DRENDO-1510 file (C-alpha; in Angstrom, 1 decimal, always signed):
<recs>
REC; n; res; u; v; w
REC; 1; UNK; -12.0; -9.7; -8.3 .
REC; 2; UNK; -9.8; -7.5; -10.4 .
REC; 3; UNK; -9.1; -8.7; -13.9 .
REC; 4; UNK; -5.5; -9.8; -14.4 .
REC; 5; UNK; -3.9; -9.9; -17.9 .
REC; 6; UNK; -0.8; -7.8; -18.0 .
REC; 7; UNK; +1.1; -6.3; -15.2 .
REC; 8; UNK; +4.4; -4.4; -15.0 .
REC; 9; UNK; +5.1; -3.5; -11.4 .
REC; 10; UNK; +7.7; -3.1; -8.6 .
REC; 11; UNK; +8.5; -6.5; -7.0 .
REC; 12; UNK; +9.6; -6.9; -3.4 .
REC; 13; UNK; +11.8; -9.8; -2.3 .
REC; 14; UNK; +11.2; -12.4; +0.5 .
REC; 15; UNK; +14.6; -14.0; +0.8 .
REC; 16; UNK; +13.8; -16.3; +3.7 .
REC; 17; UNK; +13.1; -19.9; +2.9 .
REC; 18; UNK; +9.9; -21.4; +4.3 .
REC; 19; UNK; +8.1; -18.1; +4.9 .
REC; 20; UNK; +4.9; -19.4; +6.4 .
REC; 21; UNK; +1.4; -18.2; +6.5 .
REC; 22; UNK; +1.6; -17.2; +10.2 .
REC; 23; UNK; +4.3; -14.7; +9.2 .
REC; 24; UNK; +2.2; -13.4; +6.3 .
REC; 25; UNK; -0.8; -12.9; +8.6 .
REC; 26; UNK; -0.6; -13.7; +12.3 .
REC; 27; UNK; -3.2; -16.0; +13.8 .
REC; 28; UNK; -4.8; -13.2; +15.9 .
REC; 29; UNK; -6.3; -11.7; +12.8 .
REC; 30; UNK; -8.1; -14.8; +11.5 .
REC; 31; UNK; -11.4; -14.0; +13.2 .
REC; 32; UNK; -11.7; -10.7; +11.4 .
REC; 33; UNK; -14.6; -10.4; +8.8 .
REC; 34; UNK; -13.6; -10.6; +5.1 .
REC; 35; UNK; -15.0; -7.0; +4.8 .
REC; 36; UNK; -11.9; -5.8; +6.7 .
REC; 37; UNK; -8.9; -4.6; +4.7 .
REC; 38; UNK; -6.6; -7.6; +5.3 .
REC; 39; UNK; -3.8; -5.6; +3.7 .
REC; 40; UNK; -3.5; -3.9; +7.1 .
REC; 41; UNK; -2.5; -7.2; +8.6 .
REC; 42; UNK; +0.0; -8.3; +6.0 .
REC; 43; UNK; +3.3; -9.2; +7.7 .
REC; 44; UNK; +1.9; -7.4; +10.7 .
REC; 45; UNK; +4.3; -8.7; +13.3 .
REC; 46; UNK; +7.2; -7.8; +11.0 .
REC; 47; UNK; +6.0; -4.5; +9.6 .
REC; 48; UNK; +5.0; -2.9; +12.9 .
REC; 49; UNK; +6.2; -2.9; +16.5 .
REC; 50; UNK; +3.9; -3.7; +19.5 .
REC; 51; UNK; +2.8; -0.1; +19.6 .
REC; 52; UNK; +1.8; +0.0; +15.9 .
REC; 53; UNK; +4.8; +2.0; +14.7 .
REC; 54; UNK; +6.4; +1.0; +11.4 .
REC; 55; UNK; +9.6; -1.0; +11.6 .
REC; 56; UNK; +11.8; +1.0; +9.2 .
REC; 57; UNK; +14.0; -2.0; +8.3 .
REC; 58; UNK; +11.1; -4.1; +7.1 .
REC; 59; UNK; +11.0; -4.4; +3.3 .
REC; 60; UNK; +7.5; -3.0; +2.7 .
REC; 61; UNK; +8.2; +0.0; +4.9 .
REC; 62; UNK; +11.0; +1.1; +2.6 .
REC; 63; UNK; +10.1; +3.8; +0.0 .
REC; 64; UNK; +11.3; +1.7; -3.0 .
REC; 65; UNK; +8.9; -1.1; -2.2 .
REC; 66; UNK; +5.8; +0.6; -0.9 .
REC; 67; UNK; +4.1; +0.4; -4.4 .
REC; 68; UNK; +5.0; -3.2; -5.0 .
REC; 69; UNK; +2.4; -5.4; -6.6 .
REC; 70; UNK; +4.5; -8.5; -7.1 .
REC; 71; UNK; +6.2; -10.6; -4.5 .
REC; 72; UNK; +9.3; -12.7; -5.3 .
REC; 73; UNK; +9.9; -15.3; -2.6 .
REC; 74; UNK; +12.3; -18.1; -1.9 .
REC; 75; UNK; +11.4; -21.9; -1.7 .
REC; 76; UNK; +8.2; -23.1; +0.0 .
REC; 77; UNK; +6.6; -19.7; +0.2 .
REC; 78; UNK; +3.4; -19.6; +2.3 .
REC; 79; UNK; +3.8; -23.0; +3.8 .
REC; 80; UNK; +2.2; -24.0; +7.1 .
REC; 81; UNK; -1.4; -23.7; +8.1 .
REC; 82; UNK; -4.0; -23.6; +5.4 .
REC; 83; UNK; -5.4; -20.1; +5.9 .
REC; 84; UNK; -7.0; -18.3; +3.0 .
REC; 85; UNK; -6.4; -15.1; +4.9 .
REC; 86; UNK; -2.8; -15.1; +3.8 .
REC; 87; UNK; -3.9; -14.6; +0.2 .
REC; 88; UNK; -6.5; -12.0; +1.3 .
REC; 89; UNK; -3.7; -10.1; +3.1 .
REC; 90; UNK; -1.5; -10.0; +0.0 .
REC; 91; UNK; -4.4; -9.2; -2.3 .
REC; 92; UNK; -5.8; -6.5; -0.2 .
REC; 93; UNK; -2.4; -4.9; +0.1 .
REC; 94; UNK; -2.3; -4.8; -3.7 .
REC; 95; UNK; -0.1; -7.8; -4.6 .
REC; 96; UNK; -1.4; -9.5; -7.8 .
REC; 97; UNK; +1.5; -11.9; -8.6 .
REC; 98; UNK; +3.6; -14.2; -6.4 .
REC; 99; UNK; +6.7; -15.7; -7.9 .
REC; 100; UNK; +8.7; -18.5; -6.2 .
REC; 101; UNK; +10.4; -21.8; -6.9 .
REC; 102; UNK; +7.7; -23.6; -4.8 .
REC; 103; UNK; +4.7; -22.7; -2.7 .
REC; 104; UNK; +2.7; -24.3; +0.1 .
REC; 105; UNK; +0.2; -26.5; -1.8 .
REC; 106; UNK; -3.0; -25.1; -0.2 .
REC; 107; UNK; -1.7; -21.5; -0.5 .
REC; 108; UNK; -1.2; -22.0; -4.3 .
REC; 109; UNK; -4.8; -23.2; -4.7 .
REC; 110; UNK; -6.1; -20.4; -2.6 .
REC; 111; UNK; -4.3; -17.9; -4.8 .
REC; 112; UNK; -6.0; -19.1; -7.9 .
REC; 113; UNK; -9.4; -18.9; -6.2 .
REC; 114; UNK; -8.9; -15.4; -4.9 .
REC; 115; UNK; -7.4; -13.5; -7.9 .
REC; 116; UNK; -3.7; -13.7; -7.1 .
REC; 117; UNK; -1.5; -15.4; -9.7 .
REC; 118; UNK; +1.2; -17.8; -8.3 .
REC; 119; UNK; +4.0; -18.4; -10.7 .
REC; 120; UNK; +6.6; -21.2; -10.3 .
REC; 121; UNK; +10.0; -20.5; -11.8 .
REC; 122; UNK; +13.2; -22.5; -11.5 .
REC; 123; UNK; +15.2; -22.1; -8.3 .
REC; 124; UNK; +18.3; -20.7; -10.0 .
REC; 125; UNK; +16.3; -18.0; -11.8 .
REC; 126; UNK; +14.4; -17.0; -8.6 .
REC; 127; UNK; +17.7; -16.9; -6.6 .
REC; 128; UNK; +19.3; -14.6; -9.0 .
REC; 129; UNK; +16.2; -12.4; -9.2 .
REC; 130; UNK; +16.1; -12.1; -5.4 .
REC; 131; UNK; +19.6; -10.9; -5.4 .
REC; 132; UNK; +18.8; -8.3; -8.1 .
REC; 133; UNK; +15.7; -7.1; -6.3 .
REC; 134; UNK; +17.7; -6.7; -3.1 .
REC; 135; UNK; +20.6; -4.9; -4.9 .
REC; 136; UNK; +18.4; -2.6; -7.0 .
REC; 137; UNK; +15.3; -1.7; -5.0 .
REC; 138; UNK; +12.3; -0.6; -7.0 .
REC; 139; UNK; +13.0; -2.4; -10.2 .
REC; 140; UNK; +10.0; -3.8; -12.1 .
REC; 141; UNK; +8.9; -7.2; -13.5 .
REC; 142; UNK; +6.5; -7.7; -16.3 .
REC; 143; UNK; +3.9; -10.5; -16.3 .
REC; 144; UNK; +1.8; -11.4; -19.3 .
REC; 145; UNK; -0.9; -14.0; -18.3 .
REC; 146; UNK; -2.3; -14.7; -21.8 .
REC; 147; UNK; +1.1; -15.7; -23.1 .
REC; 148; UNK; +2.1; -17.1; -19.7 .
REC; 149; UNK; +5.4; -15.3; -19.7 .
REC; 150; UNK; +7.5; -13.3; -17.2 .
REC; 151; UNK; +9.9; -10.7; -18.4 .
REC; 152; UNK; +12.6; -10.0; -15.8 .
REC; 153; UNK; +14.6; -6.8; -15.3 .
REC; 154; UNK; +17.6; -8.3; -17.3 .
REC; 155; UNK; +15.2; -8.7; -20.3 .
REC; 156; UNK; +15.0; -12.5; -20.1 .
REC; 157; UNK; +11.6; -14.1; -20.8 .
REC; 158; UNK; +10.4; -17.1; -18.9 .
REC; 159; UNK; +7.4; -19.3; -19.5 .
REC; 160; UNK; +5.2; -20.5; -16.7 .
REC; 161; UNK; +2.4; -23.1; -16.5 .
REC; 162; UNK; -1.2; -22.5; -15.3 .
REC; 163; UNK; -4.3; -24.6; -15.4 .
REC; 164; UNK; -6.6; -23.3; -18.2 .
REC; 165; UNK; -9.7; -22.8; -16.1 .
REC; 166; UNK; -7.8; -20.8; -13.5 .
REC; 167; UNK; -6.2; -18.7; -16.2 .
REC; 168; UNK; -9.6; -17.9; -17.7 .
REC; 169; UNK; -11.0; -16.9; -14.3 .
REC; 170; UNK; -8.0; -14.6; -13.6 .
REC; 171; UNK; -8.2; -12.9; -17.0 .
REC; 172; UNK; -12.0; -12.4; -16.6 .
REC; 173; UNK; -11.8; -11.4; -13.0 .
REC; 174; UNK; -14.2; -14.0; -11.8 .
REC; 175; UNK; -14.2; -16.8; -9.2 .
REC; 176; UNK; -15.8; -20.2; -9.4 .
REC; 177; UNK; -19.1; -18.9; -8.1 .
REC; 178; UNK; -19.2; -16.1; -10.7 .
REC; 179; UNK; -18.4; -18.7; -13.4 .
REC; 180; UNK; -21.3; -21.0; -12.2 .
REC; 181; UNK; -23.8; -18.1; -12.1 .
REC; 182; UNK; -22.8; -17.1; -15.6 .
REC; 183; UNK; -23.9; -20.6; -16.7 .
REC; 184; UNK; -27.4; -20.2; -15.2 .
REC; 185; UNK; -29.2; -20.2; -18.5 .
REC; 186; UNK; -27.5; -23.4; -19.6 .
REC; 187; UNK; -28.2; -25.0; -16.2 .
REC; 188; UNK; -31.8; -24.0; -16.4 .
REC; 189; UNK; -32.1; -25.5; -19.9 .
REC; 190; UNK; -30.5; -28.7; -18.8 .
REC; 191; UNK; -32.8; -29.0; -15.8 .
REC; 192; UNK; -35.8; -28.3; -18.0 .
REC; 193; UNK; -34.7; -31.0; -20.4 .
REC; 194; UNK; -34.5; -33.5; -17.6 .
REC; 195; UNK; -38.1; -32.7; -16.6 .
REC; 196; UNK; -39.3; -33.0; -20.1 .
REC; 197; UNK; -37.8; -36.5; -20.5 .
</recs>
């Protein structure tokens, strides 16, 4: 996984409430191997028509948002079925941060396990931000994970909460397996001490 400490990037808005995981990645792509670039499948039914041509009105097909690395979404983002593939699609596309007033519970957990930082901010702040992103395409947001702050385009700074272990993994660019493997010497020592007793 890519390390995540500080990021200043273009953000794209998802204004719809209850944007579900089937919109983020349609079910027909769930059998693909993880080695595929799941970014190709992100919002596939909305980004492309049935012949594979880009839908010019879709947000990520607009020049101002093509380089986005942050998504700002409305309430209950990524609700619905518990598919890890939704996170893979965002991550492989290049998205590193998702900001919303609330997330689907399983999606939120999957984000932290797959290198994508989910940030919960109050509804009024996100609503205003969605309006600003829509009115001024291409503006950037700054996220500082060590200090757990988001700096919005109006200059306001907002604190967010994150579980310490998840924060450590994101900053180091490791997942739970990497963390466990890094403890192998301690694990071996413990196992040996049990044998010696």
